[in-house]
All heavy atoms as an XYZ file, in Angstrom:
671
protein
N       0.845     -1.174      0.000
C       0.000      0.000      0.000
C       0.892      1.239      0.000
O       1.882      1.305      0.712
C      -0.889     -0.010      1.249
C      -1.757      1.229      1.323
S      -2.629      1.502      2.865
C      -3.775      0.179      2.910
N       0.501      2.219     -0.802
C       1.252      3.470     -0.856
C       0.673      4.472      0.118
O      -0.542      4.504      0.334
C       1.193      4.073     -2.260
C       2.005      3.328     -3.279
C       1.997      4.037     -4.612
O       1.510      5.183     -4.698
O       2.492      3.442     -5.574
N       1.539      5.296      0.682
C       1.092      6.369      1.558
C       0.578      7.548      0.749
O       0.613      7.551     -0.482
N       0.114      8.525      1.419
C      -0.430      9.738      0.800
C       0.690     10.508      0.097
O       1.803     10.601      0.602
C      -1.044     10.617      1.893
C      -1.674     11.878      1.394
C      -2.340     12.602      2.576
N      -2.887     13.868      2.146
C      -2.276     15.039      2.188
N      -1.058     15.106      2.672
N      -2.861     16.129      1.774
N       0.394     11.063     -1.065
C       1.373     11.901     -1.750
C       0.722     13.211     -2.162
O      -0.497     13.328     -2.192
C       1.958     11.193     -2.968
O       0.985     11.087     -3.982
N       1.554     14.188     -2.486
C       1.092     15.526     -2.855
C       1.481     15.774     -4.307
O       2.613     15.473     -4.715
C       1.735     16.584     -1.936
C       1.329     16.329     -0.493
C       1.329     17.982     -2.362
C       2.065     17.185      0.515
N       0.552     16.337     -5.090
C       0.844     16.633     -6.493
C       1.957     17.669     -6.599
O       2.056     18.568     -5.782
C      -0.393     17.173     -7.212
C      -1.506     16.188     -7.308
C      -2.670     16.727     -8.112
N      -3.204     17.930     -7.468
C      -4.025     18.784     -8.055
N      -4.408     18.601     -9.300
N      -4.479     19.837     -7.409
N       2.776     17.521     -7.614
C       3.878     18.447     -7.867
C       3.926     18.756     -9.359
O       3.464     17.976    -10.175
C       5.213     17.841     -7.438
C       5.270     17.495     -5.964
C       6.696     17.160     -5.565
N       6.752     16.719     -4.186
C       6.861     17.526     -3.133
N       6.927     18.823     -3.322
N       6.910     17.049     -1.913
N       4.509     19.906     -9.704
C       4.709     20.257    -11.101
C       5.888     19.454    -11.645
O       6.930     19.357    -11.001
C       4.989     21.748    -11.270
C       3.846     22.631    -10.840
C       4.007     23.569     -9.839
C       2.602     22.524    -11.448
C       2.965     24.390     -9.446
C       1.546     23.328    -11.060
C       1.732     24.260    -10.065
O       0.695     25.062     -9.684
N       5.739     18.932    -12.847
C       6.818     18.164    -13.474
C       7.918     19.089    -13.981
O       9.100     18.729    -13.974
C       6.268     17.318    -14.627
N       7.539     20.315    -14.405
C       8.510     21.263    -14.960
C       8.049     22.674    -14.608
O       7.126     23.203    -15.239
C       8.599     21.063    -16.473
C       9.624     21.975    -17.143
O      10.157     22.901    -16.479
O       9.889     21.763    -18.337
N       8.675     23.298    -13.603
C       8.266     24.627    -13.142
C       8.309     25.671    -14.245
O       7.411     26.499    -14.372
C       9.140     25.085    -11.969
C       8.876     24.303    -10.691
O       7.937     23.480    -10.672
O       9.606     24.537     -9.714
N       9.358     25.645    -15.064
C       9.496     26.636    -16.132
C       8.379     26.504    -17.166
O       7.865     27.501    -17.671
C      10.870     26.521    -16.791
C      11.995     26.973    -15.859
C      13.377     26.822    -16.485
O      13.464     26.637    -17.721
O      14.355     26.883    -15.733
N       7.972     25.283    -17.477
C       6.880     25.063    -18.426
C       5.563     25.557    -17.840
O       4.724     26.109    -18.562
C       6.790     23.583    -18.795
N       5.377     25.379    -16.543
C       4.167     25.869    -15.867
C       4.114     27.385    -15.945
O       3.076     27.971    -16.283
C       4.123     25.397    -14.395
C       3.014     26.095    -13.633
C       3.952     23.892    -14.323
N       5.226     28.054    -15.651
C       5.293     29.519    -15.728
C       4.963     29.989    -17.139
O       4.160     30.904    -17.340
C       6.687     30.035    -15.291
C       6.830     31.511    -15.588
C       6.916     29.748    -13.816
N       5.549     29.361    -18.139
C       5.308     29.756    -19.522
C       3.843     29.555    -19.912
O       3.230     30.434    -20.529
C       6.219     28.957    -20.459
N       3.259     28.421    -19.542
C       1.886     28.114    -19.928
C       0.885     29.054    -19.268
O      -0.023     29.569    -19.917
C       1.563     26.660    -19.580
N       1.034     29.309    -17.981
C       0.087     30.166    -17.265
C       0.284     31.628    -17.649
O      -0.683     32.369    -17.828
C       0.216     29.960    -15.735
C      -0.680     30.912    -14.981
C      -0.129     28.527    -15.362
N       1.521     32.058    -17.828
C       1.799     33.437    -18.244
C       1.238     33.708    -19.640
O       0.746     34.797    -19.917
C       3.297     33.715    -18.232
O       3.792     33.639    -16.919
N       1.304     32.705    -20.516
C       0.779     32.854    -21.878
C      -0.731     33.105    -21.866
O      -1.265     33.728    -22.774
C       1.099     31.612    -22.705
N      -1.405     32.639    -20.839
C      -2.853     32.850    -20.706
C      -3.173     34.182    -20.035
O      -4.337     34.506    -19.827
C      -3.487     31.696    -19.916
C      -3.415     30.362    -20.636
C      -4.211     30.364    -21.948
O      -5.327     30.923    -21.973
O      -3.698     29.817    -22.940
N      -2.138     34.935    -19.630
C      -2.346     36.263    -19.069
C      -2.525     36.310    -17.557
O      -2.929     37.333    -17.008
N      -2.238     35.225    -16.873
C      -2.379     35.193    -15.418
C      -1.070     35.553    -14.733
O       0.011     35.249    -15.227
C      -2.803     33.795    -14.941
C      -4.195     33.413    -15.346
C      -4.419     32.603    -16.451
C      -5.284     33.863    -14.616
C      -5.700     32.241    -16.829
C      -6.570     33.509    -14.982
C      -6.771     32.701    -16.082
O      -8.038     32.350    -16.448
N      -1.185     36.196    -13.564
C      -0.022     36.463    -12.719
C       0.023     35.344    -11.694
O      -0.843     35.249    -10.828
C      -0.156     37.825    -12.022
C       1.029     38.156    -11.133
O       2.062     37.465    -11.208
O       0.909     39.119    -10.351
N       0.991     34.470    -11.786
C       1.009     33.275    -10.958
C       1.887     33.387     -9.714
O       2.068     32.409     -9.005
C       1.439     32.069    -11.783
C       2.829     32.107    -12.399
C       3.337     30.693    -12.573
C       2.786     32.819    -13.714
N       2.391     34.557     -9.428
C       3.248     34.728     -8.259
C       2.516     35.502     -7.176
O       1.773     36.440     -7.454
C       4.547     35.458     -8.632
C       5.438     34.622     -9.512
C       5.512     34.850    -10.883
C       6.198     33.600     -8.972
C       6.318     34.082    -11.689
C       7.005     32.817     -9.774
C       7.063     33.061    -11.131
O       7.863     32.286    -11.932
N       2.734     35.134     -5.933
C       2.190     35.862     -4.791
C       3.154     36.975     -4.429
O       4.367     36.774     -4.421
C       2.034     34.941     -3.584
C       1.006     33.867     -3.775
C       0.897     32.967     -2.551
O       1.487     33.288     -1.500
O       0.230     31.937     -2.664
N       2.616     38.136     -4.112
C       3.448     39.243     -3.641
C       3.138     39.445     -2.174
O       1.983     39.513     -1.784
C       3.153     40.511     -4.442
C       3.549     40.359     -5.890
C       3.227     41.566     -6.688
C       3.593     41.294     -8.134
N       3.156     42.345     -9.015
N       4.179     39.545     -1.369
C       3.999     39.583      0.071
C       4.992     40.573      0.676
O       6.152     40.631      0.252
C       4.221     38.160      0.593
C       4.265     37.964      2.044
C       4.393     36.476      2.328
C       5.249     36.258      3.528
N       5.327     34.881      3.951
N       4.545     41.326      1.649
C       5.390     42.286      2.346
C       6.474     41.548      3.131
O       6.193     40.536      3.779
C       4.533     43.121      3.298
C       5.196     44.253      4.046
C       5.712     45.305      3.064
C       4.206     44.892      4.996
N       7.693     42.041      3.049
C       8.784     41.425      3.803
C       8.527     41.545      5.302
O       8.010     42.559      5.775
C      10.117     42.111      3.481
C      10.696     41.902      2.099
C      11.952     42.765      1.935
C      11.025     40.455      1.854
N       8.911     40.525      6.044
C       8.835     40.575      7.502
C       9.852     41.597      8.013
O      10.769     41.978      7.301
C       9.136     39.192      8.091
C       8.157     38.113      7.671
C       6.772     38.304      8.243
O       6.648     38.920      9.331
O       5.813     37.848      7.619
N       9.691     42.030      9.252
C      10.535     43.081      9.819
C      12.017     42.699      9.796
O      12.869     43.521      9.451
C      10.067     43.449     11.242
C       8.733     44.192     11.141
C      11.110     44.298     11.959
C       8.119     44.582     12.462
N      12.334     41.458     10.130
C      13.732     41.031     10.142
C      14.348     41.124      8.750
O      15.462     41.634      8.579
C      13.848     39.589     10.671
O      13.263     39.534     11.974
C      15.286     39.131     10.754
N      13.629     40.658      7.736
C      14.136     40.708      6.367
C      14.237     42.149      5.873
O      15.194     42.514      5.177
C      13.233     39.894      5.442
N      13.266     42.987      6.240
C      13.283     44.393      5.830
C      14.471     45.106      6.475
O      15.144     45.909      5.839
C      11.981     45.073      6.229
C      11.818     46.467      5.687
S      11.401     46.529      3.942
C       9.675     46.127      4.016
N      14.743     44.808      7.748
C      15.886     45.411      8.446
C      17.188     44.989      7.785
O      18.090     45.806      7.596
C      15.884     45.010      9.932
O      14.645     45.386     10.519
C      17.011     45.668     10.699
N      17.284     43.717      7.401
C      18.487     43.233      6.735
C      18.677     43.921      5.384
O      19.796     44.259      4.998
C      18.414     41.719      6.555
N      17.581     44.155      4.664
C      17.666     44.779      3.352
C      18.047     46.259      3.460
O      18.915     46.736      2.735
C      16.327     44.659      2.624
C      16.334     45.253      1.220
S      14.758     45.083      0.384
C      13.819     46.405      1.150
N      17.428     46.990      4.387
C      17.646     48.432      4.502
C      18.824     48.803      5.389
O      19.398     49.876      5.239
C      16.396     49.111      5.070
C      15.119     49.026      4.246
C      13.955     49.617      5.026
C      15.286     49.729      2.920
N      19.148     47.951      6.331
C      20.114     48.299      7.364
C      19.359     48.879      8.553
O      18.299     49.486      8.395
N      19.891     48.688      9.748
C      19.186     49.068     10.968
C      18.860     50.564     11.033
O      17.751     50.961     11.364
C      20.019     48.662     12.172
C      19.239     48.531     13.450
C      20.111     47.965     14.546
N      20.304     46.541     14.371
C      19.810     45.622     15.174
N      19.104     45.983     16.210
N      20.033     44.348     14.964
N      19.823     51.415     10.704
C      19.614     52.861     10.803
C      18.575     53.345      9.801
O      17.655     54.078     10.143
C      20.928     53.615     10.606
C      20.754     55.124     10.750
C      22.051     55.852     10.627
C      21.974     57.342     10.764
N      20.715     58.003     10.676
N      18.714     52.911      8.555
C      17.768     53.341      7.532
C      16.366     52.787      7.819
O      15.366     53.463      7.596
C      18.233     52.903      6.148
C      17.451     53.551      5.031
C      18.029     53.255      3.664
O      18.864     52.373      3.498
N      17.576     53.996      2.668
N      16.288     51.562      8.354
C      14.995     50.996      8.732
C      14.313     51.897      9.757
O      13.138     52.229      9.624
C      15.169     49.583      9.302
C      13.878     48.972      9.778
C      13.085     48.247      8.904
C      13.454     49.131     11.088
C      11.890     47.687      9.342
C      12.263     48.578     11.528
C      11.482     47.851     10.653
N      15.058     52.304     10.795
C      14.500     53.167     11.833
C      14.099     54.525     11.273
O      13.058     55.066     11.633
C      15.476     53.338     12.991
C      15.526     52.160     13.934
C      14.169     51.842     14.558
O      13.442     52.771     14.963
O      13.835     50.647     14.632
N      14.929     55.084     10.376
C      14.609     56.382      9.778
C      13.325     56.328      8.953
O      12.490     57.225      9.013
C      15.756     56.868      8.885
C      17.004     57.243      9.673
O      16.895     57.407     10.912
O      18.076     57.359      9.056
N      13.166     55.267      8.172
C      12.030     55.177      7.253
C      10.791     54.583      7.929
O       9.679     55.079      7.744
C      12.407     54.312      6.023
C      13.533     54.981      5.237
C      11.196     54.083      5.118
C      14.112     54.104      4.143
N      10.969     53.528      8.712
C       9.829     52.767      9.225
C       9.675     52.775     10.738
O       8.767     52.131     11.264
C       9.933     51.307      8.752
C       9.964     51.109      7.234
C      10.239     49.667      6.898
C       8.654     51.562      6.631
N      10.543     53.503     11.437
C      10.496     53.493     12.895
C       9.143     53.869     13.472
O       8.673     53.270     14.438
N       8.466     54.842     12.867
C       7.156     55.265     13.381
C       6.017     54.402     12.829
O       4.860     54.622     13.169
C       6.902     56.743     13.050
C       6.858     57.008     11.568
O       7.409     56.243     10.781
N       6.213     58.091     11.188
N       6.330     53.412     11.995
C       5.300     52.542     11.430
C       5.344     51.130     12.001
O       4.679     50.232     11.496
C       5.461     52.469      9.899
C       5.286     53.793      9.164
C       5.617     53.613      7.686
C       3.876     54.319      9.335
N       6.150     50.940     13.040
C       6.224     49.626     13.681
C       5.837     49.767     15.147
O       5.904     50.850     15.724
C       7.638     49.027     13.589
O       8.554     49.890     14.249
C       8.069     48.825     12.153
N       5.405     48.662     15.731
C       5.089     48.640     17.155
C       5.311     47.231     17.676
O       5.413     46.283     16.896
C       3.642     49.085     17.410
C       2.602     48.083     16.976
C       2.020     47.216     17.894
C       2.218     47.979     15.645
C       1.085     46.288     17.495
C       1.277     47.065     15.246
C       0.715     46.218     16.173
O      -0.214     45.284     15.774
N       5.399     47.106     18.965
C       5.571     45.799     19.588
C       4.356     45.550     20.473
O       4.185     46.216     21.495
C       6.856     45.744     20.410
C       7.125     44.372     20.957
C       8.499     44.277     21.567
C       8.701     42.856     22.062
N      10.024     42.625     22.533
N       3.492     44.597     20.084
C       2.298     44.333     20.895
C       2.665     43.680     22.222
O       3.741     43.089     22.360
C       1.476     43.389     20.026
C       2.456     42.751     19.107
C       3.568     43.740     18.919
N       1.762     43.802     23.169
C       1.978     43.194     24.481
C       1.943     41.679     24.333
O       1.138     41.137     23.582
C       0.880     43.652     25.444
C       1.078     43.183     26.851
C       0.023     43.765     27.787
O      -0.902     44.428     27.350
N       0.169     43.511     29.053
N       2.843     40.999     25.022
C       2.896     39.540     24.960
C       1.737     38.898     25.698
O       1.075     39.524     26.533
N       1.485     37.648     25.386
C       0.414     36.903     26.041
C       0.869     36.513     27.444
O       2.050     36.251     27.670
C       0.081     35.649     25.249
C      -0.509     35.945     23.895
C      -0.810     34.662     23.156
C      -1.377     34.965     21.778
N      -1.639     33.747     21.031
N      -0.061     36.440     28.383
C       0.302     36.017     29.739
C       0.799     34.564     29.742
O       0.292     33.736     28.994
C      -1.007     36.119     30.519
C      -1.913     36.936     29.686
C      -1.462     36.798     28.274
N       1.804     34.293     30.554
C       2.325     32.934     30.697
C       2.534     32.643     32.176
O       2.663     33.554     32.995
C       3.654     32.740     29.938
C       4.708     33.725     30.430
C       3.458     32.853     28.447
C       6.103     33.459     29.880
N       2.542     31.381     32.513
C       2.832     30.970     33.889
C       4.334     30.787     34.044
O       4.974     30.151     33.210
C       2.127     29.656     34.211
C       0.615     29.725     34.310
C       0.044     28.323     34.516
C       0.192     30.632     35.447
N       4.881     31.371     35.094
C       6.309     31.252     35.370
C       6.494     31.006     36.862
O       5.608     31.302     37.663
C       7.081     32.543     34.966
C       6.999     32.767     33.463
C       6.576     33.744     35.699
N       7.643     30.481     37.258
C       7.887     30.292     38.691
C       7.982     31.647     39.401
O       8.269     32.679     38.785
C       9.227     29.570     38.747
C       9.661     29.338     37.362
C       8.708     29.975     36.431
N       7.734     31.654     40.675
C       7.774     32.905     41.441
C       9.147     33.548     41.442
O       9.265     34.754     41.639
C       7.318     32.655     42.887
C       5.830     32.461     42.984
C       5.350     32.471     44.424
O       5.899     33.227     45.243
O       4.408     31.720     44.706
N      10.191     32.785     41.194
C      11.544     33.335     41.184
C      11.844     34.104     39.890
O      12.893     34.730     39.780
C      12.569     32.228     41.398
S      12.561     30.968     40.104
N      10.933     34.094     38.924
C      11.130     34.818     37.664
C      11.253     36.305     37.956
O      10.520     36.857     38.766
C       9.953     34.560     36.721
C      10.252     35.015     35.312
O      10.255     36.237     35.083
O      10.487     34.155     34.448
N      12.197     36.981     37.301
C      12.496     38.387     37.602
C      11.568     39.375     36.913
O      11.549     40.549     37.247
C      13.939     38.699     37.210
C      14.938     37.930     38.034
C      16.348     38.229     37.619
C      17.305     37.409     38.476
N      18.691     37.595     38.094
N      10.789     38.918     35.936
C       9.882     39.829     35.234
C       8.744     40.251     36.155
O       8.333     39.489     37.040
C       9.307     39.153     33.984
C      10.380     38.891     32.935
C       9.828     38.108     31.800
N       9.704     36.707     32.219
C       9.361     35.711     31.423
N       9.094     35.945     30.166
N       9.295     34.476     31.878
N       8.219     41.463     35.974
C       7.127     41.916     36.838
C       5.854     41.105     36.600
O       5.562     40.700     35.471
C       6.923     43.378     36.430
C       7.520     43.502     35.083
C       8.594     42.476     34.997
N       5.113     40.880     37.659
C       3.853     40.131     37.567
C       2.789     40.988     36.909
O       2.845     42.217     36.937
C       3.407     39.717     38.965
N       1.819     40.326     36.285
C       0.697     41.055     35.701
C      -0.141     41.665     36.809
O      -0.392     41.032     37.830
C      -0.186     40.116     34.879
C       0.369     39.650     33.553
C      -0.597     38.653     32.926
C       0.574     40.813     32.619
N      -0.592     42.855     36.594
C      -1.445     43.534     37.569
C      -2.875     43.502     37.046
O      -3.302     44.353     36.300
C      -0.980     44.985     37.774
C       0.420     45.107     38.314
C       0.599     44.468     39.677
O      -0.365     44.488     40.488
O       1.684     43.939     39.933
N      -3.598     42.449     37.414
C      -4.981     42.296     36.990
C      -5.689     41.449     38.031
O      -5.113     40.526     38.580
C      -5.032     41.636     35.612
C      -6.410     41.729     34.980
O      -7.383     42.051     35.639
N      -6.473     41.450     33.705
N      -6.939     41.742     38.272
C      -7.692     40.980     39.260
C      -8.462     39.867     38.547
O      -9.602     40.030     38.155
C      -8.652     41.900     40.029
C      -9.278     41.205     41.219
O      -8.812     40.102     41.569
O     -10.231     41.758     41.783
N      -7.788     38.741     38.363
C      -8.396     37.628     37.654
C      -9.493     36.959     38.484
O     -10.307     36.221     37.956
C      -7.336     36.595     37.281
C      -6.370     37.095     36.257
C      -5.056     37.390     36.599
C      -6.770     37.291     34.954
C      -4.169     37.851     35.649
C      -5.885     37.754     33.998
C      -4.585     38.033     34.346
N      -9.529     37.225     39.779
C     -10.543     36.603     40.632
C     -11.949     36.991     40.195
O     -12.878     36.194     40.286
C     -10.327     37.018     42.097
C      -9.040     36.468     42.671
C      -8.833     36.994     44.083
C      -7.457     36.567     44.559
N      -7.157     37.146     45.873
N     -12.124     38.194     39.704
C     -13.431     38.648     39.256
C     -13.943     37.829     38.074
O     -15.130     37.591     37.935
C     -13.399     40.140     38.875
C     -13.233     41.067     40.049
C     -14.397     40.982     41.032
O     -15.560     40.899     40.581
O     -14.139     40.965     42.254
N     -13.042     37.378     37.225
C     -13.432     36.604     36.058
C     -13.946     35.221     36.451
O     -14.746     34.632     35.745
C     -12.263     36.460     35.095
C     -11.848     37.772     34.455
C     -10.710     37.591     33.475
O     -10.594     36.502     32.872
O      -9.934     38.544     33.326
N     -13.480     34.693     37.574
C     -13.862     33.351     37.993
C     -14.834     33.357     39.172
O     -15.130     32.312     39.737
C     -12.604     32.553     38.359
C     -11.680     32.373     37.184
C     -10.544     33.160     37.047
C     -11.965     31.435     36.216
C      -9.704     32.998     35.968
C     -11.131     31.269     35.127
C      -9.997     32.045     35.012
N     -15.342     34.510     39.505
C     -16.253     34.650     40.642
C     -17.591     33.987     40.323
O     -18.153     34.180     39.254
C     -16.459     36.140     40.953
C     -17.201     36.394     42.207
C     -17.244     37.893     42.451
C     -17.961     38.178     43.749
N     -18.023     39.618     43.981
N     -18.084     33.190     41.257
C     -19.388     32.549     41.097
C     -20.469     33.551     41.460
O     -20.395     34.240     42.448
C     -19.515     31.319     42.004
C     -18.618     30.192     41.566
O     -18.291     30.079     40.385
N     -18.202     29.365     42.492
N     -21.510     33.601     40.623
C     -22.616     34.530     40.886
C     -23.568     33.990     41.908
O     -23.920     32.966     42.126
C     -23.361     34.837     39.580
C     -22.500     35.701     38.668
O     -21.717     36.503     39.180
O     -22.634     35.545     37.437
């Protein structure tokens, strides 16, 4: 018995030629991630051009041991679990 397989193109260049000949754009265009953009522009130029267009969202809460040096979350979670 054969396992599951995934279809593949036999010749990528022939696929590009055939689909392009029909007038379709077969490539996805995607914005570079911050790390790749920084590598392309350089750190200083990245900050000059895009510094005001980036932000760092707050991280998700995680459980850590009490000896962890990071500050604890300041929220009253007891209210969320209070029985009515």
